Wavefront OBJ file of the C-alpha trace (Angstrom):
o trace
v 0.000 0.000 0.000
v 2.892 2.321 0.865
v 4.545 1.425 -2.428
v 1.399 2.404 -4.335
v 1.229 5.675 -2.495
v 4.880 6.437 -3.297
v 4.362 5.639 -6.997
v 1.262 7.836 -7.107
v 3.167 10.656 -5.444
v 6.027 10.322 -7.916
v 3.577 10.264 -10.809
v 1.891 13.435 -9.538
v 5.259 15.148 -9.219
v 6.228 14.158 -12.740
v 2.941 15.368 -14.162
v 3.234 18.659 -12.248
v 6.766 19.109 -13.594
v 5.522 18.485 -17.121
v 2.737 21.052 -16.653
v 5.178 23.582 -15.189
v 7.633 23.062 -18.061
v 4.848 23.342 -20.618
v 3.582 26.534 -18.961
v 7.058 28.052 -18.865
v 7.616 27.220 -22.517
v 4.307 28.818 -23.427
v 5.136 31.948 -21.411
v 8.535 32.226 -23.123
v 6.857 31.862 -26.500
v 4.340 34.619 -25.680
v 7.138 36.836 -24.384
v 9.129 36.361 -27.580
v 6.113 37.147 -29.727
v 5.377 40.305 -27.710
v 8.993 41.442 -27.983
v 8.969 40.829 -31.721
v 5.731 42.773 -32.120
v 7.078 45.621 -29.996
v 10.324 45.744 -31.984
v 8.368 45.787 -35.210
v 6.150 48.580 -33.900
v 9.191 50.557 -32.718
v 10.942 50.225 -36.057
v 7.828 51.259 -37.929
v 7.343 54.246 -35.632
v 10.950 55.361 -36.117
v 10.528 55.112 -39.873
v 7.403 57.215 -39.754
v 9.014 59.745 -37.386
v 12.699 59.735 -38.279
v 15.124 61.314 -35.868
v 16.879 64.264 -37.414
v 19.628 66.467 -36.158
v 17.317 69.507 -35.817
v 15.009 68.130 -33.118
v 17.972 66.774 -31.219
v 19.471 70.224 -30.973
v 16.358 71.919 -29.677
v 14.976 69.145 -27.489
v 17.021 69.940 -24.354
v 16.037 73.592 -24.612
v 12.330 72.778 -24.737
v 12.704 70.652 -21.631
v 13.719 73.764 -19.735
v 10.547 75.603 -20.775
v 6.834 75.279 -20.153
v 4.639 73.475 -22.641
v 2.711 75.441 -25.224
v -0.993 76.086 -24.835
v -3.111 72.985 -24.297
v -6.777 73.603 -25.043
v -9.293 72.078 -22.636
v -12.930 72.842 -21.920
v -13.168 75.432 -19.126
v -15.000 78.640 -18.246
v -13.564 82.104 -17.820
v -12.705 82.942 -14.241
v -15.367 85.640 -13.960
v -17.999 83.271 -15.325
v -17.366 80.939 -12.396
v -16.990 83.794 -9.912
v -20.324 85.309 -10.928
v -21.980 82.145 -9.686
v -21.304 83.592 -6.222
v -23.775 86.268 -5.150
v -21.045 88.294 -3.423
v -19.091 88.698 -6.684
v -22.247 89.491 -8.634
v -22.885 92.304 -6.169
v -19.599 93.948 -7.230
v -20.814 93.959 -10.840
v -24.111 95.398 -9.635
v -22.204 98.217 -7.932
v -20.620 99.185 -11.273
v -24.064 99.049 -12.906
v -25.405 101.361 -10.190
v -22.492 103.753 -10.802
v -23.382 103.826 -14.494
v -26.982 104.634 -13.614
v -25.830 107.484 -11.363
v -23.584 108.844 -14.124
v -26.508 108.796 -16.573
v -28.727 110.666 -14.090
v -25.979 113.186 -13.289
v -25.210 113.963 -16.944
v -28.944 114.231 -17.689
v -29.472 116.696 -14.845
v -26.478 118.771 -15.984
v -27.893 118.907 -19.525
v -31.264 120.114 -18.242
v -29.735 122.698 -15.879
v -27.234 124.194 -18.352
v -29.091 123.929 -21.666
v -32.693 123.659 -20.525
v -33.276 120.454 -22.471
v -32.335 116.794 -22.508
v -29.477 115.872 -24.852
v -29.635 112.312 -26.102
v -27.711 112.779 -29.338
v -24.527 111.099 -28.044
v -22.374 113.320 -30.240
v -19.103 111.936 -28.908
v -20.014 108.308 -29.706
v -21.147 109.190 -33.228
v -18.011 111.251 -33.738
v -15.718 108.387 -32.632
v -17.549 105.930 -34.913
v -17.730 108.223 -37.927
v -16.924 106.603 -41.282
v -17.646 103.203 -39.770
v -18.675 101.903 -43.197
v -15.176 102.674 -44.501
v -13.588 100.881 -41.545
v -15.815 97.840 -42.096
v -14.963 97.797 -45.813
v -11.234 97.881 -44.983
v -11.819 95.054 -42.489
v -13.643 93.011 -45.127
v -10.747 93.373 -47.575
v -8.258 92.377 -44.866
v -10.392 89.384 -43.887
v -10.646 88.179 -47.472
v -6.884 88.526 -47.933
v -6.229 86.564 -44.746
v -8.753 83.863 -45.598
v -8.063 83.421 -49.314
v -4.596 84.679 -50.196
v -2.830 83.208 -47.167
v -4.497 79.809 -47.432
v -4.088 79.529 -51.213
v -0.453 80.616 -51.002
v 0.319 78.091 -48.294
v -1.595 75.376 -50.177
v 0.385 76.053 -53.357
v 3.713 76.005 -51.451
v 2.724 72.738 -49.757
v 1.533 71.017 -52.928
v 4.623 71.793 -55.003
v 7.404 71.523 -52.434
v 7.898 67.769 -52.801
v 8.821 68.150 -56.482
v 11.907 70.145 -55.464
v 12.985 67.813 -52.663
v 15.399 65.786 -54.768
v 17.528 68.895 -55.390
v 18.646 70.698 -52.231
v 19.695 73.849 -54.071
v 16.390 74.171 -55.925
v 14.530 73.409 -52.695
v 16.297 76.227 -50.865
v 15.567 78.660 -53.693
v 11.918 77.573 -53.626
v 11.618 78.036 -49.855
v 13.481 81.360 -49.820
v 11.297 82.677 -52.623
v 8.135 81.872 -50.702
v 9.658 83.319 -47.513
v 10.241 86.603 -49.352
v 6.656 86.500 -50.629
v 5.425 85.938 -47.065
v 7.482 88.835 -45.646
v 6.287 91.098 -48.467
v 2.685 90.170 -47.686
v 3.199 91.003 -43.992
v 4.692 94.413 -44.832
v 1.877 95.254 -47.247
v -0.698 94.089 -44.713
v 0.809 96.513 -42.203
v 1.214 99.470 -44.549
v -1.913 99.519 -46.731
v -4.597 99.626 -43.984
v -2.674 102.392 -42.185
v -2.510 104.354 -45.423
v -6.280 104.079 -45.748
v -6.737 105.239 -42.147
v -4.638 108.342 -42.866
v -6.227 109.024 -46.263
v -9.794 108.792 -44.949
v -8.963 110.458 -41.603
v -10.793 107.800 -39.627
v -11.655 108.805 -36.044
v -10.550 106.907 -32.948
v -13.082 104.071 -32.693
v -13.176 103.325 -36.420
v -9.367 103.349 -36.550
v -9.159 100.984 -33.586
v -11.441 98.499 -35.369
v -9.085 98.421 -38.356
v -5.856 98.356 -36.325
v -6.864 95.703 -33.810
v -8.250 93.486 -36.554
v -5.080 94.040 -38.575
v -2.856 92.796 -35.756
v -5.227 89.950 -34.902
v -5.220 88.646 -38.455
v -1.446 89.019 -38.757
v -0.909 86.970 -35.607
v -3.352 84.319 -36.796
v -1.606 84.183 -40.178
v 1.782 83.638 -38.569
v 0.433 81.007 -36.193
v -1.217 79.035 -39.007
v 1.925 79.053 -41.139
v 4.331 78.419 -38.277
v 2.372 75.473 -36.920
v 1.998 73.778 -40.317
v 5.471 74.368 -41.766
v 6.991 71.681 -39.532
v 4.311 69.219 -40.584
v 5.117 69.821 -44.239
v 8.846 69.350 -43.602
v 8.185 66.044 -41.840
v 5.928 64.791 -44.636
v 8.593 65.660 -47.213
v 11.160 63.613 -45.292
v 8.791 60.655 -45.054
v 8.012 60.693 -48.766
v 11.633 61.040 -49.824
v 12.970 58.518 -47.301
v 14.082 55.333 -49.130
v 13.134 51.811 -48.021
v 10.091 52.899 -46.052
v 6.459 51.976 -46.371
v 5.443 55.552 -45.745
v 6.542 56.907 -49.087
v 4.100 54.519 -50.750
v 1.261 55.497 -48.433
v 1.684 59.268 -48.776
v 1.342 60.299 -52.395
v 1.195 64.050 -51.809
v 1.636 66.549 -49.001
v -1.457 67.252 -46.946
v -2.644 70.743 -46.050
v -5.239 71.531 -43.359
v -8.794 71.785 -44.592
v -10.039 75.259 -45.415
v -12.899 74.729 -42.958
v -10.376 74.228 -40.141
v -8.499 77.373 -41.144
v -11.708 79.393 -41.474
v -12.860 78.304 -38.025
v -9.499 79.332 -36.595
v -9.796 82.814 -38.141
v -12.911 83.543 -36.071
v -12.133 81.467 -32.970
v -11.067 83.516 -29.921
v -7.502 82.232 -29.923
v -4.251 83.107 -31.704
v -2.737 79.593 -31.548
v -3.612 77.348 -34.477
v -4.732 73.775 -33.900
v -6.469 71.438 -36.312
v -9.158 70.807 -33.692
v -10.337 72.513 -30.517
v -12.593 71.335 -27.692
v -16.185 72.207 -28.650
v -19.393 72.543 -26.691
v -22.477 70.662 -27.825
v -24.978 73.522 -27.948
v -25.061 77.310 -28.344
v -26.786 79.350 -25.643
v -28.041 82.328 -27.636
v -29.382 84.058 -24.534
v -25.824 84.083 -23.179
v -24.542 85.524 -26.486
v -27.098 88.347 -26.359
v -26.241 88.989 -22.729
v -22.528 89.315 -23.524
v -23.070 91.631 -26.502
v -25.472 93.695 -24.404
v -22.790 94.155 -21.762
v -20.290 95.178 -24.471
v -22.689 97.942 -25.527
v -23.160 98.906 -21.874
v -19.365 99.143 -21.470
v -19.160 101.487 -24.497
v -21.818 103.772 -23.008
v -20.033 103.560 -19.657
v -16.847 104.878 -21.286
v -18.883 107.601 -22.981
v -20.389 108.866 -19.716
v -17.024 108.731 -17.932
v -15.468 110.846 -20.687
v -18.363 113.314 -20.739
v -18.520 113.651 -16.965
v -14.862 113.627 -15.949
v -12.558 114.161 -18.952
v -14.250 116.729 -21.180
v -14.869 119.342 -18.431
v -11.298 118.975 -17.162
v -9.383 119.196 -20.432
v -11.701 121.423 -22.466
v -11.234 124.245 -19.938
v -7.509 123.642 -19.495
v -5.535 126.598 -20.814
v -2.411 125.188 -22.426
v -0.542 128.413 -21.720
v -1.121 128.282 -17.974
v -0.179 124.696 -17.134
v 2.141 124.738 -14.150
v 3.497 121.831 -12.171
v 0.804 122.038 -9.437
v -1.941 122.231 -12.083
v -0.456 119.277 -13.956
v -0.282 117.172 -10.772
v -3.889 118.064 -9.982
v -5.010 117.125 -13.499
v -2.993 113.896 -13.301
v -4.696 112.734 -10.120
v -8.070 113.747 -11.536
v -7.286 111.467 -14.488
v -6.528 108.386 -12.400
v -10.154 107.560 -11.653
v -11.420 107.739 -15.279
v -8.241 106.010 -16.474
v -8.866 103.182 -14.023
v -12.420 102.810 -15.300
v -11.095 102.683 -18.876
v -8.782 99.841 -17.817
v -11.506 97.836 -16.092
v -14.151 98.477 -18.750
v -11.737 97.560 -21.548
v -10.885 94.330 -19.753
v -14.462 93.395 -18.955
v -16.006 94.534 -22.225
v -13.449 92.952 -24.558
v -11.538 90.170 -22.800
v -14.581 88.810 -20.995
v -17.796 89.754 -22.811
v -16.684 90.065 -26.449
v -14.492 86.951 -26.492
v -17.014 84.875 -24.550
v -19.753 85.900 -26.981
v -17.740 84.693 -29.974
v -16.640 81.575 -28.111
v -20.273 80.714 -27.398
v -21.360 81.286 -31.002
v -18.528 79.054 -32.262
v -18.991 76.505 -29.433
v -15.354 77.131 -28.505
v -14.998 75.417 -25.125
v -11.702 76.820 -23.810
v -12.630 80.210 -22.307
v -9.340 80.972 -20.533
v -8.873 84.411 -22.105
v -7.341 85.826 -18.930
v -6.309 84.688 -15.487
v -6.573 86.282 -12.058
v -4.416 89.286 -12.990
v -5.994 91.328 -10.189
v -4.128 89.136 -7.681
v -0.717 89.769 -9.300
v 2.115 90.641 -6.933
v 4.614 91.427 -9.723
v 4.488 92.890 -13.189
v 5.824 89.643 -14.604
v 2.708 87.881 -13.291
v 0.497 90.716 -14.522
v 1.869 90.502 -18.077
v 1.268 86.735 -18.110
v -2.292 86.854 -16.781
v -3.830 90.097 -18.100
v -4.371 88.929 -21.697
v -3.724 85.199 -22.024
v -4.762 85.155 -25.687
v -1.963 87.509 -26.746
v 0.464 86.159 -24.134
v 0.159 82.637 -25.578
v 1.111 83.955 -29.012
v 4.031 86.020 -27.709
v 5.305 83.140 -25.614
v 5.019 80.565 -28.418
v 6.309 82.533 -31.382
v 8.536 85.207 -29.840
v 9.787 84.136 -26.408
v 10.457 80.487 -27.281
v 11.911 81.285 -30.688
v 14.302 83.934 -29.328
v 15.193 81.693 -26.402
v 16.188 78.886 -28.769
v 18.014 81.191 -31.187
v 20.153 82.487 -28.318
v 21.215 78.964 -27.384
v 18.526 78.237 -24.795
v 20.515 79.810 -21.976
v 19.339 83.405 -21.630
v 15.725 84.086 -20.719
v 16.307 87.813 -20.132
v 16.883 88.585 -23.818
v 13.766 86.625 -24.787
v 11.669 88.464 -22.172
v 13.024 91.849 -23.312
v 12.132 91.066 -26.928
v 8.584 90.187 -25.891
v 8.126 93.403 -23.892
v 9.661 95.604 -26.603
v 7.591 94.021 -29.364
v 4.405 94.335 -27.340
v 5.171 97.958 -26.412
v 5.990 98.824 -30.036
v 2.696 97.538 -31.394
v 0.700 99.082 -28.541
v 2.233 102.419 -29.468
v 1.693 101.675 -33.164
v -2.037 101.285 -32.509
v -2.213 104.506 -30.490
v -0.330 106.530 -33.140
v -2.699 105.686 -35.992
v -5.823 105.658 -33.819
v -5.192 109.118 -32.326
v -3.490 110.606 -35.363
v -0.381 111.873 -33.609
v 2.867 110.589 -32.135
v 3.055 110.817 -28.361
v 5.031 107.778 -27.100
v 3.850 107.902 -23.510
v 2.526 104.336 -23.720
v 5.807 103.045 -25.148
v 7.781 104.780 -22.396
v 5.545 103.451 -19.635
v 5.381 99.984 -21.167
v 8.928 99.427 -22.440
v 10.937 101.540 -19.993
v 9.045 101.827 -16.703
v 7.202 98.524 -17.128
v 10.349 96.637 -18.077
v 12.113 98.129 -15.061
v 9.349 96.894 -12.777
v 9.354 93.582 -14.657
v 12.984 92.846 -13.809
v 13.563 94.875 -10.636
v 10.380 94.395 -8.641
v 10.812 91.370 -6.359
v 8.479 88.492 -7.115
v 7.231 88.100 -3.572
v 3.717 87.162 -2.608
v 1.778 89.340 -0.240
v -0.739 92.125 0.116
v 1.913 94.853 -0.011
v 3.206 93.825 -3.435
v -0.320 93.459 -4.808
v -1.069 96.995 -3.602
v 2.171 98.184 -5.214
v 1.197 96.628 -8.569
v -2.279 98.158 -8.403
v -0.863 101.576 -7.483
v 1.568 101.470 -10.400
v -1.213 100.405 -12.791
v -3.579 103.156 -11.672
v -0.915 105.855 -11.867
v 0.155 104.531 -15.280
v -3.339 104.627 -16.802
v -3.846 108.034 -15.191
v -0.692 109.336 -16.886
v -1.754 107.934 -20.237
v -5.242 109.439 -19.979
v -3.817 112.790 -18.872
v -1.181 113.093 -21.611
v -3.374 111.802 -24.439
v -6.313 114.076 -23.583
v -3.994 117.072 -23.156
v -2.420 116.416 -26.557
v -5.788 115.849 -28.251
v -7.166 119.176 -26.988
v -3.887 120.959 -27.732
v -4.132 119.833 -31.360
v -7.606 121.316 -31.533
v -6.752 124.685 -29.959
v -3.167 125.234 -31.148
v -2.471 126.064 -34.807
v -0.827 123.462 -37.006
v 2.236 124.236 -39.104
v 1.597 121.561 -41.791
v 5.041 120.011 -41.509
v 6.251 116.477 -40.973
v 7.581 117.358 -37.509
v 4.158 118.587 -36.438
v 3.037 114.943 -36.286
v 6.042 113.910 -34.199
v 6.469 116.781 -31.722
v 3.784 116.990 -28.991
v 1.779 120.136 -29.621
v 0.810 120.351 -25.956
v 4.464 121.229 -25.260
v 5.210 123.311 -28.360
v 1.991 125.307 -27.981
v 3.016 126.563 -24.561
v 6.276 127.880 -26.015
v 4.676 129.319 -29.142
v 1.768 131.178 -27.542
v 3.844 133.524 -25.310
v 6.091 134.500 -28.233
v 3.040 135.169 -30.389
v 1.556 137.339 -27.658
v 4.790 139.344 -27.291
v 4.967 139.761 -31.057
v 1.427 141.113 -31.076
v 2.248 143.626 -28.323
v 5.373 144.812 -30.132
v 3.425 145.381 -33.307
l 1 2 3 4 5 6 7 8 9 10 11 12 13 14 15 16 17 18 19 20 21 22 23 24 25 26 27 28 29 30 31 32 33 34 35 36 37 38 39 40 41 42 43 44 45 46 47 48 49 50 51 52 53 54 55 56 57 58 59 60 61 62 63 64 65 66 67 68 69 70 71 72 73 74 75 76 77 78 79 80 81 82 83 84 85 86 87 88 89 90 91 92 93 94 95 96 97 98 99 100 101 102 103 104 105 106 107 108 109 110 111 112 113 114 115 116 117 118 119 120 121 122 123 124 125 126 127 128 129 130 131 132 133 134 135 136 137 138 139 140 141 142 143 144 145 146 147 148 149 150 151 152 153 154 155 156 157 158 159 160 161 162 163 164 165 166 167 168 169 170 171 172 173 174 175 176 177 178 179 180 181 182 183 184 185 186 187 188 189 190 191 192 193 194 195 196 197 198 199 200 201 202 203 204 205 206 207 208 209 210 211 212 213 214 215 216 217 218 219 220 221 222 223 224 225 226 227 228 229 230 231 232 233 234 235 236 237 238 239 240 241 242 243 244 245 246 247 248 249 250 251 252 253 254 255 256 257 258 259 260 261 262 263 264 265 266 267 268 269 270 271 272 273 274 275 276 277 278 279 280 281 282 283 284 285 286 287 288 289 290 291 292 293 294 295 296 297 298 299 300 301 302 303 304 305 306 307 308 309 310 311 312 313 314 315 316 317 318 319 320 321 322 323 324 325 326 327 328 329 330 331 332 333 334 335 336 337 338 339 340 341 342 343 344 345 346 347 348 349 350 351 352 353 354 355 356 357 358 359 360 361 362 363 364 365 366 367 368 369 370 371 372 373 374 375 376 377 378 379 380 381 382 383 384 385 386 387 388 389 390 391 392 393 394 395 396 397 398 399 400 401 402 403 404 405 406 407 408 409 410 411 412 413 414 415 416 417 418 419 420 421 422 423 424 425 426 427 428 429 430 431 432 433 434 435 436 437 438 439 440 441 442 443 444 445 446 447 448 449 450 451 452 453 454 455 456 457 458 459 460 461 462 463 464 465 466 467 468 469 470 471 472 473 474 475 476 477 478 479 480 481 482 483 484 485 486 487 488 489 490 491 492 493 494 495 496 497 498 499 500 501 502 503 504 505 506 507 508 509 510 511 512 513 514 515 516 517 518 519 520
């Protein structure tokens, strides 16, 4: 009986060993098959995405930097904050202030003129020749939509035919680069020439200028994002001994529908696809556009109530330092309202309205800039739409061109470029050269950008707010003084009259003219 038990035990052990060996062999076979499949997949992936020397050079630099904009579905900060009744009450306070301004201006009209003035002369004056501005915008939009896309499509479709000859390929690319630069220059010059020729007022000029810069930035983003894709496709097609060159017969260009959507989407960074909402809430769209109109009327009543009485009665010949300081501090409050109304009306209401109509889900057009404790944080959070473009196509590019070691030069280029185009807009919108914005932005702002410590705390937030309020007060003061000086002081019809501030020259010219009159 014991012998039988021992034989059974030995038989069980032998069978178990056979099963274990069979299982191990099967596991090794599966492992080998998986490794072979993985190696095949890896080789195929490397053939489809060949490693070149260019990415290897820039890869370490990109590791040191933040990633570019990733689009996800999210609301604007104020949209979420307005869900809280306490934050909505702050907006209601501004609405009540607007109502008080309307009542105050109405009472002043009745007291001084004996009748109610509802002609809104200032608004109609600022939007004069709006039909001309809209026609210029339409031409610019057609050029951006048709000429840019067709030019890029033609360059993409024909580039592969030159790929077998490096010299001809370089000539082809350089030729199209020159065409692109020429287009950019013409797109900058021609609309400005029309603004000067037709003497467009402030609001109509701003429509043309802001749209001009917006379309230029979108053009560059579309081309810059797709050029690398075209280069990669050319390498894949021309690469010998690959399956890809048989699969790809011609270079692919983004669909025109994708490009057209990008032209109207509230972003300056091109992507083939964006996160989209399922439905459009038209009541929300009407609400946003209604608040944009309310912001315009708010600016109108602030100008009529606070700016016009101050600067219309200001005698340019009697401006002393105490008077200037008094006028400056009187300009801080309306300047601050201009800042807040411009932010709320454009960055929140206008962009959210277009985002809702296009079902564009990523509504991060700004961040909590009001909590900034440094100007570096303020520049990054005030206008995220423009900041993304500057970071992607200016900061990163300059950073890489300088060897990926010096962030200061890249940051200075961003600030200088931004300040230059801010001043460019003000020059052609106002019709005169008074570089107060460039000085405050590029000189004072850059000084604060690099010198102000990046510490968190209430004191530094107060310091940022104080600097902002004084800055917008200075801009409002100088621009209004110059605008009224150009109305009251005679022009000399020279080139230098556009460059030299008449608010300064007028004070020197009027006394001499008075003395000359006495002598005669």
